[in-house]
C-alpha positions as CSV (number, residue, x, y, z in Angstrom):
1,M,36.0,-58.0,45.8
2,S,33.5,-55.4,46.2
3,T,32.3,-53.6,42.5
4,P,32.0,-50.2,41.9
5,A,29.4,-48.4,42.8
6,A,26.9,-47.4,40.3
7,A,27.1,-43.1,39.3
8,P,23.9,-41.4,40.2
9,P,21.6,-40.8,37.1
10,A,22.4,-36.8,35.3
11,A,20.6,-34.4,36.4
12,A,17.8,-33.1,33.8
13,P,18.5,-29.8,32.4
14,P,15.8,-27.4,34.2
15,A,12.4,-26.8,32.1
16,T,11.7,-24.1,30.0
17,A,8.9,-21.9,30.1
18,Q,8.0,-23.5,26.6
19,D,8.5,-26.7,27.6
20,V,5.8,-26.2,30.7
21,E,3.4,-24.1,27.5
22,S,4.1,-27.1,26.0
23,S,3.0,-29.8,28.5
24,M,0.0,-27.9,29.5
25,G,-1.4,-27.5,26.3
26,F,-0.7,-24.1,25.6
27,R,0.7,-22.3,22.4
28,P,4.5,-20.6,22.5
29,A,3.3,-16.8,22.6
30,K,5.7,-16.4,19.0
31,G,3.4,-18.9,17.5
32,A,-0.3,-17.6,18.8
33,A,1.3,-14.2,17.8
34,F,1.9,-15.9,14.2
35,T,-1.4,-17.0,14.2
36,A,-3.5,-14.1,15.0
37,F,-1.9,-12.5,12.9
38,F,-2.7,-14.6,9.6
39,A,-6.5,-15.0,10.8
40,L,-6.9,-11.7,11.2
41,L,-5.6,-10.8,7.3
42,L,-7.9,-14.1,6.9
43,R,-11.2,-12.6,7.8
44,D,-10.3,-9.4,6.8
45,L,-9.5,-11.1,3.4
46,R,-12.4,-13.2,4.1
47,V,-14.4,-9.4,4.4
48,L,-14.2,-8.0,1.1
49,Q,-14.7,-11.2,-0.5
50,K,-17.7,-10.4,0.8
51,G,-18.2,-7.2,-0.3
52,F,-15.6,-7.8,-3.3
53,V,-18.7,-6.0,-5.9
54,L,-18.5,-2.8,-4.3
55,F,-14.7,-2.9,-3.3
56,A,-14.5,-3.8,-8.0
57,I,-16.5,-0.5,-8.5
58,R,-14.8,1.3,-5.5
59,T,-11.3,-0.2,-7.4
60,I,-12.3,0.2,-11.5
61,M,-13.9,3.5,-11.9
62,Q,-11.1,6.5,-10.6
63,P,-8.4,4.4,-13.3
64,L,-11.3,3.7,-15.2
65,L,-12.4,7.0,-15.7
66,L,-8.6,8.3,-16.2
67,V,-7.3,5.9,-19.4
68,F,-11.4,6.2,-20.5
69,V,-11.3,10.5,-20.3
70,F,-7.9,10.3,-21.6
71,T,-6.0,8.7,-23.9
72,Y,-10.2,7.7,-25.1
73,V,-12.2,10.8,-25.4
74,F,-10.0,13.1,-25.8
75,P,-7.8,11.9,-29.2
76,K,-11.6,10.3,-30.6
77,I,-13.2,14.5,-30.2
78,G,-9.5,16.2,-31.4
79,Q,-7.9,17.3,-28.4
80,G,-5.5,14.6,-27.8
81,V,-3.0,15.8,-25.7
82,G,0.5,16.8,-27.6
83,G,-1.2,17.5,-30.9
84,S,0.3,14.6,-32.5
85,A,-0.1,10.3,-33.1
86,A,2.8,9.8,-31.8
87,A,2.5,12.1,-28.9
88,E,-1.0,11.4,-28.0
89,A,0.7,7.5,-27.8
90,N,3.4,8.8,-25.2
91,F,1.0,10.8,-22.9
92,S,-1.0,7.7,-23.0
93,T,1.8,5.4,-22.5
94,L,3.5,7.8,-19.1
95,L,-0.7,7.9,-17.8
96,M,-0.4,5.0,-17.7
97,A,2.2,4.6,-14.5
98,G,0.6,7.4,-12.7
99,V,-2.9,6.0,-13.1
100,I,-1.4,3.0,-11.5
101,A,0.2,4.9,-8.5
102,T,-2.9,6.8,-7.8
103,S,-5.1,3.6,-7.7
104,E,-2.5,1.8,-5.7
105,I,-2.3,5.0,-3.3
106,F,-5.9,5.9,-3.6
107,Q,-6.6,2.3,-2.4
108,G,-4.4,1.4,0.3
109,V,-5.7,4.9,2.2
110,Q,-9.1,3.7,1.6
111,A,-8.6,0.6,2.6
112,V,-6.9,1.5,6.4
113,A,-8.3,4.7,6.9
114,L,-11.7,4.6,6.6
115,P,-12.8,1.0,8.2
116,L,-10.8,2.7,10.7
117,V,-13.9,5.5,11.9
118,Q,-15.8,2.6,12.5
119,E,-13.7,0.3,14.6
120,F,-12.5,3.6,17.3
121,G,-16.1,5.1,16.6
122,Y,-19.6,3.1,17.6
123,T,-18.6,-1.0,16.5
124,R,-16.0,-0.7,18.9
125,E,-14.7,-3.0,16.7
126,I,-10.9,-2.2,17.6
127,E,-11.4,-4.0,21.1
128,D,-12.1,-7.3,19.9
129,R,-9.1,-7.4,17.6
130,V,-5.9,-5.9,20.4
131,M,-8.1,-8.5,22.1
132,A,-6.3,-11.1,19.9
133,P,-3.1,-12.8,21.1
134,L,-1.1,-10.8,19.4
135,P,0.8,-7.6,20.3
136,V,-0.5,-3.6,19.4
137,W,1.8,-2.5,16.9
138,G,1.2,-6.4,15.4
139,V,-2.7,-5.1,14.8
140,A,-1.6,-2.4,12.7
141,A,1.2,-4.2,11.4
142,E,-1.9,-6.6,10.0
143,K,-3.9,-3.6,8.7
144,I,-1.2,-2.3,6.6
145,A,-0.8,-6.0,5.3
146,A,-4.2,-6.4,4.8
147,G,-4.8,-2.8,3.0
148,A,-1.4,-3.6,0.4
149,V,-3.3,-5.8,-0.6
150,Q,-5.9,-3.9,-1.8
151,A,-3.8,-1.6,-3.0
152,L,-2.3,-3.9,-5.2
153,I,-5.1,-5.4,-7.0
154,A,-6.1,-2.0,-7.3
155,G,-2.7,-1.2,-9.7
156,L,-3.5,-4.5,-11.2
157,V,-7.3,-3.4,-12.4
158,V,-5.1,-0.9,-14.2
159,F,-3.4,-3.4,-16.9
160,P,-6.8,-4.7,-18.8
161,L,-8.0,-0.9,-18.8
162,A,-5.2,-0.5,-20.4
163,L,-5.2,-3.3,-23.3
164,F,-8.8,-2.5,-24.5
165,I,-9.6,1.5,-23.5
166,P,-7.3,3.6,-24.7
167,A,-7.8,5.3,-28.2
168,T,-4.1,5.5,-29.0
169,P,-2.0,2.7,-28.8
170,V,0.2,2.1,-24.8
171,H,4.1,1.1,-25.2
172,L,4.4,-0.7,-22.0
173,H,8.2,-2.2,-21.4
174,V,8.1,-4.5,-18.7
175,H,11.0,-4.3,-16.4
176,W,9.8,-7.5,-14.4
177,L,12.8,-6.8,-11.2
178,F,11.9,-3.4,-11.1
179,L,8.0,-4.2,-11.2
180,L,7.5,-7.1,-8.3
181,T,9.7,-4.9,-6.3
182,I,8.0,-0.7,-6.8
183,A,4.3,-2.7,-6.3
184,P,5.0,-4.1,-3.0
185,L,7.1,-1.7,-1.9
186,G,4.0,1.4,-3.3
187,A,1.1,-0.7,-1.5
188,I,2.4,-0.9,1.7
189,L,3.2,2.8,1.7
190,S,0.1,3.7,1.0
191,A,-1.8,1.4,3.5
192,A,0.8,2.9,5.8
193,F,-0.3,6.1,4.8
194,G,-3.8,5.0,5.2
195,L,-3.2,4.1,8.8
196,T,-1.6,7.0,9.6
197,M,-4.5,9.2,8.2
198,G,-6.5,6.9,10.1
199,T,-4.4,7.2,13.4
200,R,-3.5,10.6,13.5
201,I,-6.8,12.5,12.2
202,K,-9.2,12.6,14.1
203,P,-13.0,10.7,13.2
204,Q,-14.8,13.3,12.1
205,Q,-11.8,14.6,10.2
206,V,-11.5,11.4,7.8
207,P,-13.9,12.2,5.3
208,L,-12.1,15.6,4.9
209,L,-9.6,14.1,4.0
210,F,-9.5,13.8,-0.1
211,A,-10.1,17.1,0.2
212,I,-7.2,18.2,2.7
213,V,-4.4,15.6,1.3
214,V,-5.5,13.1,-0.9
215,L,-6.6,15.3,-3.9
216,P,-3.3,17.7,-3.5
217,I,-0.8,14.8,-3.8
218,T,-2.3,13.3,-6.4
219,F,-2.5,16.2,-8.9
220,L,1.0,17.1,-7.6
221,G,2.2,13.0,-7.4
222,A,3.5,13.4,-11.3
223,V,0.6,11.5,-12.3
224,Y,0.4,13.2,-15.6
225,Y,4.0,14.2,-16.9
226,P,7.1,13.9,-15.3
227,W,8.7,15.1,-12.4
228,A,11.4,16.1,-15.0
229,A,8.9,18.2,-16.5
230,L,8.7,20.0,-13.8
231,E,11.9,22.2,-14.5
232,P,10.4,25.6,-15.8
233,I,9.4,25.9,-12.2
234,R,11.9,24.5,-10.1
235,W,10.6,25.9,-6.7
236,L,7.4,23.3,-7.5
237,Q,9.6,20.3,-8.5
238,I,11.5,20.8,-5.1
239,L,8.7,21.1,-3.3
240,V,6.5,18.0,-4.8
241,L,9.5,15.5,-3.4
242,I,7.7,15.4,-0.1
243,N,5.3,14.0,-2.2
244,P,5.9,9.9,-2.2
245,L,3.2,9.7,-5.1
246,V,5.4,11.1,-6.9
247,Y,8.2,8.1,-6.7
248,M,5.8,5.3,-6.5
249,S,4.4,6.8,-10.7
250,E,8.4,7.6,-11.1
251,G,9.1,4.0,-10.3
252,F,6.2,2.5,-12.1
253,R,7.2,4.7,-15.3
254,L,10.9,3.0,-14.8
255,S,9.3,-0.5,-14.6
256,L,7.2,-0.1,-17.8
257,T,7.8,2.6,-19.7
258,Q,11.1,3.0,-21.8
259,G,12.1,6.3,-23.3
260,V,9.9,8.4,-20.7
261,P,12.2,10.5,-18.7
262,H,12.0,9.7,-15.3
263,M,13.9,9.5,-11.5
264,S,17.1,7.3,-11.1
265,V,16.8,3.9,-9.7
266,W,18.6,5.0,-6.1
267,A,16.9,8.1,-5.5
268,I,13.3,5.8,-6.3
269,Y,14.2,2.9,-3.9
270,T,15.8,5.5,-1.2
271,A,13.0,7.7,-1.4
272,L,9.9,4.1,-1.3
273,T,12.1,2.5,1.1
274,G,12.4,5.3,3.8
275,F,8.5,6.5,3.2
276,T,7.4,3.3,3.9
277,V,9.6,2.9,6.8
278,A,8.4,6.5,8.1
279,L,4.5,5.9,7.6
280,T,4.6,2.6,9.1
281,W,6.6,4.0,12.4
282,V,4.0,6.7,12.6
283,G,1.2,4.9,11.3
284,I,2.0,1.6,14.3
285,D,3.0,4.3,16.3
286,G,-0.7,6.4,16.1
287,F,-2.7,2.6,16.3
288,R,-0.9,2.2,19.5
289,R,-1.4,5.6,21.3
290,R,-5.8,5.5,20.2
291,V,-5.6,1.4,21.0
292,L,-4.5,2.7,24.3
293,S,-5.4,6.2,25.1
């Protein structure tokens, strides 16, 4: 009596490209891209650490002068904004939100736009960066991430200044949910704005960036007053809505104050998200064009 023939062994599934890469010792493309992204980010943070003294001076000087002059010098010489002690304290409180916002946007633009001048210029460092196993848009996204970290640090610096410098009390009421979302969103927006400026403006024109862009948006960015206070100048109140700093200042007032007028929550978050997405897209597209041109 014959025994039944053994069934043929099942065919092995076809090897995927990922299996071939693993067998040859290569990392998957996605894993290599993530590794390259974080390596570039760590490199930028390491460079920041080495030049920390210059970074600290650049970060502290602008908010320090604003807080010192408006909340210490003016009240001490009898020129405090508001006329009464209560009004001066109210001004100091609403000013802090604007100072945090302007510190973030100044630092975000400086941290991204100015280094791009060198990297696209005489150092040509950008050529080394785009050789990493990372898409060109990923290199641009890393620039935004590094700039956002520096912008966040610049915003945090304002808190100890608000604690020790003002001659009048600063009444901050922290709403943590708003603060922990507004601060990083504003930092990313600031860095994306820096990438947009650094890639869309000719290198020789970047030093004029602060005169023709940053200073105007600062003075018209609701830093020294709530946006609602512009109601008597209706055309200006509407015009400044194209300024992303307005929503950052209003967002920090939402996060840190109580009893100070500010925009509605949905308007702040919608505008900040919209500006962040738009500036990120425009900045990355400009970066790609500059690299591939």
